[in-house]
C-alpha positions as CSV (number, residue, x, y, z in Angstrom):
1,X,78.8,73.6,87.6
2,X,76.5,75.9,85.6
3,X,74.6,76.9,88.7
4,X,77.6,78.1,90.7
5,X,77.4,81.6,89.1
6,X,73.9,82.0,90.3
7,X,74.8,81.6,93.9
8,X,78.5,82.6,94.2
9,X,80.8,85.2,92.7
10,X,83.1,82.9,90.7
11,X,86.6,84.0,90.0
12,X,89.2,82.1,88.0
13,X,92.6,82.9,89.5
14,X,95.2,81.2,87.4
15,X,99.0,81.3,87.4
16,X,98.8,80.9,83.6
17,X,99.4,83.8,81.2
18,X,96.4,85.4,79.6
19,X,97.1,84.1,76.1
20,X,97.1,80.5,77.3
21,X,94.2,80.8,79.8
22,X,91.7,82.8,77.7
23,X,90.9,80.1,75.1
24,X,90.3,77.6,77.9
25,X,88.1,79.9,79.9
26,X,86.2,80.9,76.7
27,X,85.5,77.2,76.2
28,X,84.4,76.6,79.8
29,X,82.2,79.6,79.9
30,X,81.3,80.6,76.3
31,X,78.3,82.8,77.3
32,X,80.1,84.6,80.1
33,X,77.4,83.6,82.6
34,X,79.5,81.4,85.0
35,X,82.8,83.2,85.6
36,X,82.5,86.7,86.9
37,X,86.2,87.7,86.9
38,X,89.4,86.3,85.5
39,X,92.8,86.8,87.1
40,X,96.1,85.7,85.6
41,X,99.8,85.3,86.4
42,X,100.4,89.1,86.7
43,X,98.0,89.0,89.8
44,X,100.2,86.4,91.5
45,X,103.2,86.9,93.6
46,X,106.3,85.5,91.9
47,X,108.3,83.7,94.6
48,X,111.6,82.0,94.4
49,X,111.2,78.2,94.8
50,X,113.8,76.7,97.2
51,X,114.3,73.8,94.8
52,X,115.0,76.2,91.9
53,X,112.9,78.3,89.6
54,X,109.8,80.3,90.6
55,X,106.4,79.6,91.9
56,X,103.3,81.8,91.6
57,X,101.4,82.4,94.8
58,X,97.8,83.6,94.7
59,X,97.4,86.0,97.6
60,X,93.7,86.3,98.4
61,X,94.2,89.7,100.0
62,X,94.0,91.3,96.6
63,X,90.2,90.9,97.0
64,X,89.8,94.2,98.9
65,X,86.0,94.3,99.2
66,X,85.7,90.8,100.5
67,X,86.2,89.2,103.9
68,X,88.7,86.3,103.7
69,X,86.3,84.1,105.6
70,X,84.0,84.3,102.6
71,X,86.6,83.2,100.0
72,X,87.8,79.7,99.1
73,X,90.5,78.8,96.7
74,X,90.5,75.4,94.9
75,X,93.8,74.4,93.5
76,X,96.0,71.4,92.7
77,X,99.1,73.3,93.9
78,X,99.0,73.9,97.7
79,X,101.9,76.3,97.4
80,X,99.7,78.6,95.3
81,X,97.5,79.4,98.4
82,X,100.3,79.2,101.0
83,X,99.5,82.7,102.3
84,X,95.9,81.6,103.2
85,X,96.1,77.9,103.9
86,X,92.8,78.0,105.8
87,X,91.0,79.1,102.6
88,X,92.4,76.4,100.4
89,X,90.8,73.3,99.1
90,X,93.5,71.1,97.6
91,X,92.6,68.9,94.7
92,X,94.4,66.3,92.5
93,X,95.8,67.5,89.2
94,X,93.8,66.8,86.1
95,X,95.7,65.2,83.3
96,X,94.7,63.6,80.0
97,X,91.3,62.1,80.8
98,X,89.3,62.7,77.7
99,X,86.3,60.9,79.1
100,X,85.9,63.4,81.9
101,X,83.1,65.8,81.2
């Protein structure tokens, strides 16, 4: 993963709040060489969930200086990229595997 920042503009777009996400992102990229931009919950669209509560949608149109065809979003929650499904790469959620490095 270390090489991604050399070839791509890497943006972490999380539905988490900044106070929760920053320590994790600092751990993942302690030198600041991999992740170019960090976006948090306030950049998401808060949407009412039909089953109750809210979901946070990551609308890629906030990237004004980029063509959507050049953007991919990797997320374990498909609803988070529901506005641009063609840009999404769904993944399985990561939970409690301390051996994963």
